[in-house]
VMD Tcl script that draws the C-alpha trace (Angstrom):
set ca {
  {0.00 0.00 0.00}
  {3.06 2.30 0.07}
  {2.62 3.55 -3.52}
  {-1.15 3.58 -3.85}
  {-1.68 7.36 -3.92}
  {-0.29 7.99 -7.41}
  {-2.71 5.38 -8.82}
  {-5.62 6.92 -6.92}
  {-4.72 10.34 -8.31}
  {-4.39 8.97 -11.85}
  {-7.60 6.94 -11.74}
  {-9.78 9.39 -9.80}
  {-8.49 12.90 -10.61}
  {-11.84 14.58 -9.99}
  {-12.55 12.76 -6.73}
  {-9.38 13.18 -4.67}
  {-8.10 16.21 -2.79}
  {-4.36 16.20 -2.00}
  {-3.27 17.82 1.26}
  {-0.25 19.84 0.04}
  {1.77 19.37 3.20}
  {5.13 17.60 3.38}
  {4.19 15.15 6.14}
  {6.69 13.14 8.12}
  {5.97 9.50 9.03}
  {6.24 8.50 12.69}
  {4.28 5.24 13.07}
  {5.44 1.78 11.97}
  {2.80 1.80 9.19}
  {3.34 4.22 6.32}
  {0.33 3.26 4.17}
  {-3.11 3.49 5.78}
  {-6.69 4.51 5.05}
  {-10.04 4.93 6.72}
  {-13.05 7.12 7.40}
  {-12.17 10.49 8.83}
  {-12.83 11.85 12.31}
  {-11.51 15.31 13.14}
  {-10.28 17.43 16.03}
  {-9.38 21.12 15.99}
  {-7.25 22.16 18.95}
  {-4.42 24.50 19.88}
  {-1.82 23.69 22.55}
  {-4.27 21.22 24.18}
  {-4.54 17.57 23.17}
  {-7.37 16.67 25.59}
  {-9.84 16.00 22.75}
  {-7.23 13.99 20.81}
  {-6.57 11.81 23.85}
  {-10.28 11.33 24.58}
  {-11.23 10.43 21.00}
  {-8.34 7.99 20.50}
  {-9.40 6.23 23.71}
  {-12.70 5.26 22.01}
  {-13.20 2.42 19.49}
  {-11.61 3.54 16.22}
  {-12.98 0.77 14.01}
  {-10.28 1.42 11.40}
  {-10.91 5.17 11.23}
  {-8.31 7.92 10.82}
  {-8.13 10.95 13.08}
  {-7.15 14.22 11.41}
  {-6.01 16.90 13.85}
  {-5.69 20.59 13.06}
  {-3.26 21.94 15.63}
  {-3.07 25.26 13.86}
  {0.41 24.41 12.64}
  {1.88 25.40 16.01}
  {5.24 23.69 16.38}
  {5.87 24.40 20.09}
  {3.64 21.70 21.66}
  {3.32 18.01 20.75}
  {-0.27 16.85 20.25}
  {0.53 13.11 20.33}
  {3.02 11.04 22.29}
  {3.67 7.40 23.11}
  {0.79 6.86 25.56}
  {-1.89 8.37 23.30}
  {-0.38 6.55 20.32}
  {-0.57 3.24 22.18}
  {-4.17 4.01 23.11}
  {-4.99 4.56 19.42}
  {-3.49 1.16 18.56}
  {-5.31 -0.56 21.42}
  {-8.60 0.95 20.26}
  {-8.31 -0.03 16.60}
  {-7.56 3.28 14.87}
  {-5.91 2.96 11.44}
  {-4.00 6.21 11.67}
  {-3.56 9.76 12.90}
  {-2.66 12.77 10.74}
  {-1.62 15.81 12.76}
  {-1.00 19.36 11.52}
  {1.34 19.90 14.47}
  {4.26 17.98 16.04}
  {4.46 14.70 17.96}
  {6.91 13.47 20.62}
  {8.28 10.15 21.91}
  {9.15 9.37 18.31}
  {11.34 6.32 19.03}
  {8.36 4.61 20.66}
  {5.87 5.86 18.04}
  {8.04 4.23 15.35}
  {7.37 0.82 16.93}
  {3.58 1.15 17.01}
  {1.56 -0.69 14.31}
  {-0.37 2.40 13.22}
  {0.02 5.16 10.65}
  {1.10 8.49 12.15}
  {1.85 11.53 10.03}
  {2.72 14.91 11.50}
  {4.60 18.12 10.73}
  {7.57 17.31 12.95}
  {8.65 16.83 16.55}
  {8.60 18.78 19.80}
  {9.48 17.34 23.23}
  {7.05 19.63 25.11}
  {3.60 18.33 26.06}
  {0.39 20.34 25.94}
  {-1.72 21.69 28.75}
  {-4.91 19.75 29.57}
  {-7.80 22.21 29.58}
  {-10.35 20.19 27.57}
  {-10.25 22.77 24.79}
  {-10.97 21.88 21.19}
  {-13.69 20.79 18.79}
  {-14.51 17.27 17.63}
  {-15.95 16.26 14.24}
  {-15.80 19.72 12.68}
  {-14.87 20.52 9.09}
  {-11.20 21.44 8.91}
  {-9.35 23.46 6.31}
  {-5.72 22.40 5.92}
  {-3.72 24.40 3.35}
  {-6.99 25.36 1.63}
  {-8.30 21.77 1.46}
  {-11.54 20.83 3.22}
  {-11.32 17.77 5.47}
  {-14.80 16.64 6.43}
  {-15.72 14.07 9.09}
  {-17.08 10.96 7.37}
  {-14.96 11.44 4.25}
  {-12.17 8.99 3.46}
  {-8.43 9.43 3.87}
  {-5.67 7.57 2.03}
  {-2.04 7.98 3.09}
  {1.32 6.55 2.11}
  {4.86 7.81 1.60}
  {3.55 9.98 -1.29}
  {1.35 12.06 1.01}
  {-2.27 12.29 2.09}
  {-5.46 12.32 -0.01}
  {-9.05 12.89 1.08}
  {-12.24 12.20 -0.84}
  {-15.97 11.89 -0.30}
  {-16.28 8.21 -1.27}
  {-14.15 5.09 -0.80}
  {-11.89 4.51 -3.80}
  {-10.10 1.65 -5.52}
  {-6.65 2.05 -7.04}
  {-7.83 -0.16 -9.90}
  {-8.89 1.91 -12.90}
  {-12.63 2.12 -13.48}
  {-11.94 2.60 -17.21}
  {-10.48 0.02 -19.60}
}
mol new
graphics top color blue
foreach p $ca { graphics top sphere $p radius 0.5 }
foreach p [lrange $ca 0 end-1] q [lrange $ca 1 end] { graphics top cylinder $p $q radius 0.2 }
display resetview
């Protein structure tokens, strides 16, 4: 699944939206997909922690951390919780920490970078809201596809097999 995105772009050019961010991979899985859940938060990962502690059922959490690079929104304990609860992946527009441990977890984790500083816990943030990342709408219930080529979102599940002969 590590080179699926180019085929999805070629075969479904009008369906996919590419998130034009140069993501870094932090989980042990680089190719993942699933229905989208969202969190918008700033310097507070309370909602991220709470949502990833619920059954993920193969979903992907997309987090808009406002691009702030001075607080990590995911670390080893929340990452382990996501694995234990069946999440397929987490995509975070902010940094992560505990990256040596995250690299061992069987889950997809993409983020902007790293920061060793944790967030405050104030229970701030919004869950299942429409996000705009680099001008691209990310809607709860849509589908996300990720691999080493980047991240795509679309309204419907897709196949990398061409629908046209």
